[in-house]
Structures are given as structure tokens and as C-alpha cells.
C-alpha positions, -999 to +999 in steps of 0.1 A: -758+284+237-725+285+256-726+248+262-732+241+225-700+260+216-680+240+241-694+208+227-686+220+192-650+227+203-647+192+217-660+178+184-634+197+164-605+188+186-616+151+184-618+153+146-583+168+145-570+140+167-586+113+145-572+128+113-537+130+128-539+094+141-555+081+109-541+102+081-552+078+053-586+079+037-589+041+039-588+045+077-607+077+084-628+097+060-651+127+067-682+121+045-696+157+047-668+183+047-695+211+046-707+201+081-672+203+095-667+238+079-700+249+094-690+236+128-656+254+127-673+286+116-698+283+145-669+279+170-649+308+156-677+333+152-699+343+181-727+355+158-727+323+137-759+302+138-760+266+149-747+243+122-775+227+101-761+192+097-743+167+119-706+159+113-704+124+097-674+103+091-663+067+086-637+049+106-624+016+090-610-010+114-591-041+105-594-069+131-579-103+133-604-131+129-595-167+139-569-183+116-550-150+114-569-136+085-581-100+087-617-088+086-626-052+078-652-034+098-666+000+088-679+024+115-703+049+101-704+077+127-725+108+132-720+133+160-753+148+174-750+186+181-748+179+218-721+152+216-702+144+238-730+151+263-750+125+243-735+094+227-724+094+191-745+075+165-724+046+153-733+018+129-707-010+125-709-030+093-689-057+076-696-079+046-688-109+069-716-102+094-751-115+089-779-091+097-785-105+132-748-105+140-746-068+129-776-059+151-761-078+181-727-061+177-741-026+174-763-030+205-734-043+225-712-014+214-739+010+224-742-006+259-704-004+263-704+033+254-734+040+277-717+024+307-682+037+301-682+069+281-712+091+288-703+128+286-668+121+274-653+121+238-654+084+230-646+078+193-612+063+201-627+040+228-654+030+204-628+022+177-607+002+202-638-018+213-646-026+177-610-036+170-610-059+201-645-074+200-660-072+165-644-103+151-660-124+178-695-117+163-685-134+130-684-166+151-695-200+139-717-189+111-685-177+093-669-211+092-699-227+077-703-199+051-667-201+041-671-237+031-702-230+010-686-201-008-656-223-017-680-248-031-696-222-054-662-208-065-662-232-094-694-217-108-693-187-131-697-154-115-708-123-133-690-090-129-713-060-137-707-023-143-737+000-143-737+035-158-765+054-142-778+088-154-799+112-134-814+146-143-796+160-113-781+149-080-779+177-053-795+162-022-769+155+005-787+125+019-789+109-015-753+115-021-745+099+012-767+069+005-749+063-028-715+063-011-726+042+019-746+016-001-717+012-025-693+006+004-717-018+021-721-038-011-683-037-019-689-017-051-664+007-067-669+035-092-678+072-088-706+096-083-706+130-101-732+152-083-748+183-099-767+185-132-766+161-148-758+134-122-737+105-132-731+073-111-710+044-121-709+012-099-690-020-106-687-053-087-707-085-083-738-086-104-761-093-074-745-063-055-750-040-085-786-050-088-792-045-051-776-011-053-798-001-083-830-013-066-823+008-036-813+039-055-842+039-079-866+037-049-855+072-038-874+101-054-858+114-086-870+137-114-855+112-138-830+083-133-821+054-156-794+029-164-778+044-195-755+015-201-747-019-186-716-041-189-717-078-178-686-100-179-688-137-170-658-148-149-651-185-150-647-196-114-643-160-106-628-155-072-620-123-054-588-118-075-607-121-108-632-095-097-605-071-086-589-075-120-620-063-138-624-032-117-616+002-134-620+021-101-605+013-067-632+026-044-664+046-049-659+083-045-677+115-053-660+134-081-666+171-086-652+186-118-648+223-112-684+231-105-698+263-120-733+277-125-755+296-101-755+268-075-720+255-084-738+226-100-729+224-136-698+202-139-670+207-164-678+178-188-644+182-205-628+172-172-653+143-168-643+131-203-606+132-194-613+113-161-632+086-181-604+085-206-578+079-179-600+050-166-603+035-201-640+043-203-640+072-228-666+056-251-692+059-223-691+097-227-709+095-260-736+072-246-743+098-219-742+130-238-746+119-274-715+137-285-678+128-289-658+139-259-626+159-265 
């Protein structure tokens, strides 16, 4: 018990350090604020029970690839309760890595941490290692894939926006999946948890369809695509896609939750949010009433 508290204190001071070093959300974001609150409560109150969920966060790292362009790597991190006695769980992803490159990179990172950081706080060392080494894993496959993608640039690309409706979204793991998968597939939009649950994702058509096929495989009381928008972009490159987006990233939006479980969202606020984003007409499709 005593050791757990010491470990919890180390975790909190490391999180404080990370948030002071990386104050911007695009660099460091805690994906489950509740777990951090539980951890702090546990450290400050001797009678408090062990936290029920691990602290999870994302560190984004930009690293220089050959030819001076930058690649972005996302480190999804979870701290086991006994961290730093045991190693953190880290998965590094990037849209530029193939599946085998990603597996290779993650296993090398784990070996590095095992050899150099056992028992010590190591998030900064892990981040440094990714910054210094991750780009090397993109290697030769990258140069060949760049040329093929240039060749397909002249073809039409479809930009898609899906408006998904669920009877309710409470489950923390589902909410985490929605955010993680959207990030992995370079989709933007928002997720409104509670009852009803609303998810909007936008980006390349193939990525939206992959996202929908993963989400619908989870268990739901009821989930469906309420509305779908497809825009064909002639020779659509990255800039064309960015132009179509109405949301900059995918984030969870809570509109003044109320109700017994804090789960019924203020739909007036949802309407104003959609109106700001130029999507007010969607409100009626979801709820069958004019927003106000």
C-alpha cells in the first residue's frame, strides 16, 4: 500500500512535468481526466481506495525525416498502477508507418526502455528516443510510397463526413476508441457522449469507412449513420481535404451534462455548436425538430 502511494506520487509529478514542458494540446493531452483526478485523490487521502483506471495520455512528437520534411508520431501511453516499478505501456503510431514498421519500432522502444529505464520515470526518455529514432523506421518503403501517391494525385478523391447516432455513449473504453481511431485515421469531427450519443467524423472516404466498420463492431444498443456527405475533390491533395474540413481535430464535446448520471446533454448548446461550424441543418436530421 505504501509503495503504491509513492508510485502514484511519482506519476503525478511526472504528469505535472509533462504538462509544464508541453503546454499545448497538440503536444500532450490527457485522454482520461477522471483517472488523474482519482490518482490525486488517492495520494492526498490516506483512506482513499486504489484508483480504478490507469492514467492515459498522448504525446505527439514531430521528427525530421530525410529531405527535411517533418513526420508526426503519436505516442499513446498508459501508466500501470505500479509504474515506474514496471514499464509504461506505449504504442507509437504514424500514418507514414506500415504495420510491420510500427511493430518493429514499438518493440525496439520497449527494449530500449527495458535496458535503460527500469524502475525510473521514463516518459521523457521515451519521447526523446522516439524523436531521435522513429523517422528511421519509415525508411525505403516511404520513398516508394511517395511516388505512387503522387501518381494517384490526379485521380478524384472523395471527402466524406459521417453523422453517426447512438442510443447512448457512456462506456469509457468506447469513448477512447472513438478518439484514438479517428486520430489514427486522420479524421476530424467530434463525439458527444451521453444520451443520445452523437459522433461526426470527416476525412478521406476510405478512412471514414474504416472508422465506421470498427465502431459498429462494438456492442451498441442502437447505432446508425444518420446522414452522410460525400464531396468529390478533383485531384484532391492534402490542401483540398483540409479545405473541406469543418472541424480541426476530433474531440469529445460535453454540453453541460445534467440528469441523474450527468448524461443528458444540453441540446441547445449542441445546436449552437453545430451552427458555429456551419452544420445547423444536421440538428433536424438527428432530432426531427428545428434547433433554436
